[in-house]
N, C-alpha and C positions, 0 to 999 in steps of 0.2 A: 851381242850387246843388247841390253834392254833399253828401249826408248820410252820416255815418259810423256811424249807428245810431239808436236811439230812447231817449227818456227819458219815463217814465210815473210819475205820482203814484199811489201805493197809499194811498187814504184810510184803509182799515181798519188798516193797520200804520203810518201816518204816515211814509212813506218814499218816496224815489224809486228806481225800478228802471231801470237803464241796461243796454242791450245794444248792443255796438259791435264794430267790427272788431278783430281781434287786436292790431295794433300800437297802436291807440287805447286798447285795454283796458290795455295795459302802461303807457301814460302815465297813465291814470285811476288806477291803483293807486299810481303814484308820488305823484300829487297828493293822493290820499286814503289816508293811512297807515292809517286806521281800517278799510280793506277787508281788509288783509292780503294777503300774496303768494299765497295759495292760492285767492283769490276767482276764480271761473271763470263763464263764461256770463252769467247775470243778476247784475249788481252792485247791491246794495241799500245805500242810504245814507239814514240817518234825516234827517227834515226838522227843521232848526233854522235860525236866522238865518245863522249862519256857513256852514253847509253849503250853504244856498240861494245865497249870494253866490258861493261857490266853484264850484258847479254851473253858474251862469250864465256865469261866467268861462270855464269849461271848454268850454261849448257854443259860446261866441264863437270859441274857437280850433279846436274840432272840432265843426262843426254837427251837431246831432242833431234828428231829428224829434220834435216835442213838441206836444201839444194846447194850444190857446190858453188854456184855463182853467188848465192845469197850469203854463204859462209865467207866468201872472198870479200864481199862488201863489209862484213863485220870486221874481218881481219884488217882491211885497209883503214877503216875509221879508228879501230882500236890502236893501230900502230901510230896514227897521227896523235892520239891522245897521250901515248907513251912519250912521243917526241916533245910535246908541249910540257909534259910533266918534267922531263929532263931539263928543258930550258928554264922553266920556273924555279927548279931546284937550284940551278946555276945562278939565276938572277937574284933570288931572295936570300939564299943561304950561303952558297959558295962564293958568290960575287966574282965568278970567273966565267965570263962570256964575251963574245966579240961585240963591242959597241961599234955603231956606225961612225963613220967620219962625217962630221957636220960642220964644214967650213962656212962660217958666217962672218959678215963684216964686223960684227961685234960678238965675240965668243959667248956661247951659251954656257951655263953652269953644267957640271958633269951630270947632275941629277936630271937636268932637262934633256940631255943627249940620251940618257938611260930611258926616259919615257918615249922618246922617238924610236929608240931601238926596240922597245916593247911593242910599239905600234907596227913597226916593220915585221916583227916576228908573228904577232898575233893576228894581224890584218884588221881586227876590230877591237876597240878599246874605249872604255870610259875613264878619262883622266880626271880624277876627283881630288887632286892635290889640294891642300888647304888654301883657302883664299889668300891671294897675294903672293903666291910662290912663282908665278910666271908661267902659267900653263900655255899662254899664247906662244912664248918662245919655244916651248917644248914642241909644239906643233910645227912652227916654222923650221925648226932643226930638221924635221922629217922631209921637208921640201928640198933639202940639199941632195936627196936621192932621186935620180933620174926617173925611176919607175913610179914615183908618186905624182908626176906631172902629166897633164894639167890637173889642177885641183880646184875645188869650190869651197869657199868659206861661207857659212850661213850664220850671221850674227843678228842681234836685235836691230830694230829700225834705226836707232841713233848711233850705231857703232861702225858702220862701214868705213868712214873716214879714219877713225882710230885704227882699225885693222890695216888700212892701206899705209898709214904712217909707220906702223910697226913693221910691216913687210919691207917697206922702203929703207928703214933704218937697219934691220938685220940682214936682209937679202936684197939689196938694191938691184941685182942682176935680174930679178924676176919681173916679168911683164904682168902688171896687175890692172884689172878692169873692175870698176864698180858698176853694177847693173843699175840703170837709171829708172826704168819703168817696169811695170808688171808685165806688159805685153812684150814678147821677144822681138828683137830687132837685129839686123845684121851687124856683126862685130868681128873685127880682126882676131885671129888666134892669140890667146894669152896664156900665161903659165898659171895665173890664179884669177878666178872669177869670184867676186864678192856680191852675194845676193842675199838680202835680208829675208827673214821668215815670211814676211808679208808678201814679197814678190816671188817666193820660191815656187808656188803652184803654177805660175805663168811660164816659168823657165825650166821646170823639171824635165819635160820631154826634150827640150833643146840641149840641156847639159848632160843628161844621163848617158848618151852614147859616146861622149868625148872625154869625160872626166874620170881620172883614175883614183882620186882621193876626195873624200867629202869630210869636212870638219864642221861640226855643229857647236858653235859657241853658245854658252848657257843652255846646255843640252836638256835641262829640265823643261824646256819649252816643248819637248817631245812627249811629255808625260800623259797627254790625253790622246788616245787613239780615236779613229773615226772622223777626224777633222780633215778639211782640205790640206792644212799644213802638214798633218801626219802622212796623209796619202802622198803628198809631193816628196816628203823626206824618203818614204819607202821607194818611190820611183827613181829619184835621183841617185840613190844608193844601189839600185838594182844591178848595175853593171860595174860598180866601182870595186877596186881591189882592196882599198884601204878606207876604213871609216873610223872616225874618232869623235868623241863627244867631250867637251870641256865643261866642267861644272864643279865648283866647290860645294854646291848644295844639289846633289843629283835628284833628290825628291823634295817636294814641298810639304805634303800633308801625310798621306798614308802609303805604306810600303808597297802595296800592290802596284802602284804607278811605276815602280822601277822596271817592271817587265816591259812596258812600252818603250822605255829608253834603250835598254840593252838589246831588245829584239831588233831595233833599227841598226844598232852598231855591230852586233854579233848575231845575225839571224839564226834561230833554231837552237842556239846554244843553251837556252833555258827550257827547251822543249816547246810544246804548244802552250798557249795561254791557259787551257784547262789543266794541263799537267802541272804547270807552275802554281796555279791556284790551289790544286789538291795537295801538292807537296809542301808548299812554303806558307800558305796564307790561311787565315780564318776570316769569316765574314762577320762583321759587327755592324748591325743596322744597315746591311746591304753594301757596306764599304769593305774592300779587300785589304786586310791589315796583315803584315808579316807576323807570324807566330813567334819568331825568334830573330829579331833584326841582326843581333851580333853573329849568330851562326850563319845567316845568309850572307852577311858582310864578309865573313871569312871564306865562304864558298866562292863568291865571285872574285875575290882577290886571289885565292889559291888556284883558281882555274884560268887566271889571266884575263878575265873579262873586265876587271877594274883595277886601276893602279891608284893608290891613295897614299900620299906621304904628308906628314906634318912638317912645319918649318924646322922643328927640332930634328927630325929624322934626316932631313936633307942638309942639315948644317947651315941653313940659310934663315936664321932667326931674325926677326924684326923686334923693335921694342914691344914691351908688354901691352896687353889690352886690360883696361880696368872698366868693368861694367857697373854702373850704378843705377839702382832703381829708387826713384825719388817720388814720394807722394806729393801731389800738387793740388792746390785748391781748385774748385770748380764753381762757376756762378749758377745758382739754383734756378734762375729765371729761364735759362735755356732749356731746362728740363720741364719747367712749368708750361712752356709753350707747346710741348708735345704730349703732355700728360694724358689728355682725353683720348687722342688718336692712338697713342701707343698702348694704353690700357685696353682699348677695344681690340686692337690687333693681337696683343698677347693672349687675351681671353679666347679669341677665335683660334689662334695657333694651338692652344692647349686643350680646349673644350669644344670648339665649334664643330658643327657638321658641314662637311664639304658637299655642296649641292652641285658644283661643277668642277670637273677635273682640273687641277692646277691651282685652285683657289688658295689652298694653304701654302703652296710654294710662293705664290705671289704675295700673300700676306707676310710670309717669313722674310722675303726680300725687302718688302716695304718697311717692316719693323726694324730689321737690321740696319737699313739705310738711315731711318729716322733717328734711332737711338745712337748710333755711332756718330752721325753728324752732330747731334745735339751735345754728345760728350766732347767732341772736338771743339765746338763753339764755346762750351762752358769752360773748357780749359785754356782756350786760345790766349786770352789776355795774360794769364799767369805763365804760360809757356813763353810768350814774348818777353815778359819781364825777366825770366830765367835766362833766356838767350842774351839779352842785353847785359845782364850781369857778367856773363862769360866774355862778351865782346869788351866790356869795360876793363876786363882783366888782361886785355891784349890778344884775345884769340879770335881767329876766323872760325865760323861755326857752320857746319852742315846740318840743316834742320829738316827732318822728315815728317811729312803729313800725308793727307789723302783728299780732303774735301775742299772745294773751291772757296766756300764761305769762310772756312778756317784760314786759307791762304790770304784772303782779303783782310782779315783782322791782323794777321801777322805783318803783312806789307804795310798796313796803315800805322801800326805801332812801332815798326822798325824802319820807317821810311828814311830816316836820317843815316841809317847804316847801309844804304844802297843795296837792298837785297835783290838777288836775281833769282829767276824761276827756271827749274828744270823738271817739268812735270809732263803729264800726258797731253797737255794742250799746246805745247810749243813744238815747232817744226824741228827737224834735225839741225838746221842751220841756227835757229834761235837757241837751241840747246848748246850748240858749240860756242856761240857768242857768249852765252851766260857763263859757261865754263871758263872761257878766256878771261872774262871780266872778274870772275872770282879768283882765278889764279894770278892774273897780272894787273888787274885794275883795282878800283876802290871799293868793290863789293866786299862787305864784311860777313855777309850771310848769304848762303845759297839755300833756297827752299826747294827740296827735291821730293817728288812723289815717291811713296814707299815702293812702287813697282815700275818706276820710269828709268832708272839709271843703271840697270844691271850691266856689269862689265866695264863701266866708265873708269878710265885710268888717268892719273896725273894729279888728282886732288890731294893725294898723300904728300905731295911735295910742299904744300903750303898750309895744310890743315890737319889737326890731330884731335879735334873735338867734334863729336857728333851728338845729336839730340833726337830722340824719337818723341815728337810732339803728339802724334797719333799712332795707335797700335794697328797692326794687321793681324788677320786671323792665322796666317802662316808663319811658322818659325823660320822657314827658309828665306822669306822676305827680310826678316830681321837680320839674319846672318849675311845676306847680300848687302844690306845697309852698312853693317860694320865693315864689310870688305871694301867699301869705297875708299876708306882711309887707312884701314889696317892691312897694309900690303907692302910688297917689296918697294923700297925707296923711302919708306917712312922712317924718319930719324928720331921722332919723339914718342914717348909712351902715349897710346891712344886712350882717350877718355870718352866713354860713351854713356850718355844718360837716357834712361827710359822714364819718362814723366807719366805717372799713373794716377788717375783720380780714384777716389774711393766710391764714386757714384757713376751711374750710367753703365756703359758697356765694358769699361776697362777691367773691372775685377774678374768677369767671366772670361774675357779674351786671355787674360794673363793665365788663368787656370787651364784653358784649352791649349794654350801654347806649351804648357808643361807636358800635356798628354802627347801632343804631336812630336815634340822634340825627341821623345824616346825613339820614334820611328826613324828620324834622320840620323841621330848619333850612332845608333847601332850599326847602320850600314857604313857610314863614313869612317868610324873609328871602332872596329869590332873588338879590338883589344883593350880599349879604354874602359873606364868605370861606367856601368850603366846607370842611368837615372832610375828612380823609383818607377816601377811599372804601374801605370794607372790605366783605367779602362778608357780607351779612346771612344769618344761619343760624337759620331758625325752629326747627330741631331743637336748641334750646339745652339741653334736658334731657339729650340725648345728650352734649353737650359737658361739661355739668356732671358726668355719670356718669363719663366718661373721666377727667376731672381728678380726681375723688374717688379712683378706683382707682389712678391714677398716684401720687398723694400717699401713698396707703397703702403702696405698694411702696417708696417712698423712706424710709419710717420705719426 
């Protein structure tokens, strides 16, 4: 038999190294897009189930010399890939597979048990079901299986109490402990440990040897690698058998971030970071952006790395969502107060020479802060009047903002409506008290920070009207905002108003949101209609600066 080269397993780096004749090398690079066009000499391919099956297929077409033990490794991984493929065929197409028995105090929906079954089979899963479908219950259903315990749940700082309430409601037999401090302390054995992201780094070494399952609530928190939070997440999952991430918005801005999330949940399944970037991403202004979000979304679904169902697909629909974009007045004096400083900053961002490293970054941050705050202040009285109109019509209103000075205006103008605060400045207890006052008390308005209330449940029982009084750069944040009230348990059509000024930062932020939304939607709903493909411009502050100067010239 003629051999075209060699294939060798490198155990230290967990990869196969292939050397072959030039024309075979060209074919190899076509098959393995993760290699890149510039791969020469020894081609290095990480070992995972999909790659092993493809390498075996390639060797069958172009025989390579390979050690018997190395060939056995490829065959073992390849067979696992076939088994997974058969299960996913039964799950998605034939709907004939053995679902786990999930006896809960209050029965889960069938589709929630299906998600738990997927986790038990795949071991690692990003559960990205549409906002409001009850992903929490899907995870709790998996805790009915003895092999998943003990488990650790990692939520945002304000949600441990809510998680404990849900666990007590659906699985009251489980012993649950909420970690109180970042520094580890002696605690009796429990079935479920709840430790928020902030405390995780302190407890990772204590929990890693004992937990069998790790659940990351709002898993988009894992999108930035290199942080203490990310390192802690890697460590606490290092010995776990089951890993799940819950997020209706698995990425916020650019698609390259999804690698960090999935690599925690299913280590190595996307290959190395470099392979993923070469195969799936393109660099735009230094930011890794998915070349084809829809194709990648199909890939991770079809390989069992992500499960994503809409309300319609699971037969658990809630009343319709109606989004309204409303142009609103803005007081010019707020912009006059910052005109000189913002003009200088914008000129420096676009044309200035940087004499010290980081100057332009600092200028960009300062410019963004000043202009966005001025925009919020300029709109604030008109936003308050709009909210009052809604309350006068008999509605409780969830109002989203960002800046403290804006909150002060809203509180002053809406004082008689007993507004409560749920922002980054309140403690978890204060947030819980505010939530209770809004649900059960006299508060007609809850002012919530754009990024403070992820995962909050219960507001949908008494509120179906939301208002974005200030915009956020990230479309994922806006989706999360909508999900506070557009979720399971909602009985009324949800009305959500985005109040946008024609001046300040709003026009550009709205434009940028359209660019980034393409990245999010392609992954979450790969079979749905794609929005118009626009060039994603990570240098959004430059665009904001140019728009600011252009508007100044037209006055």
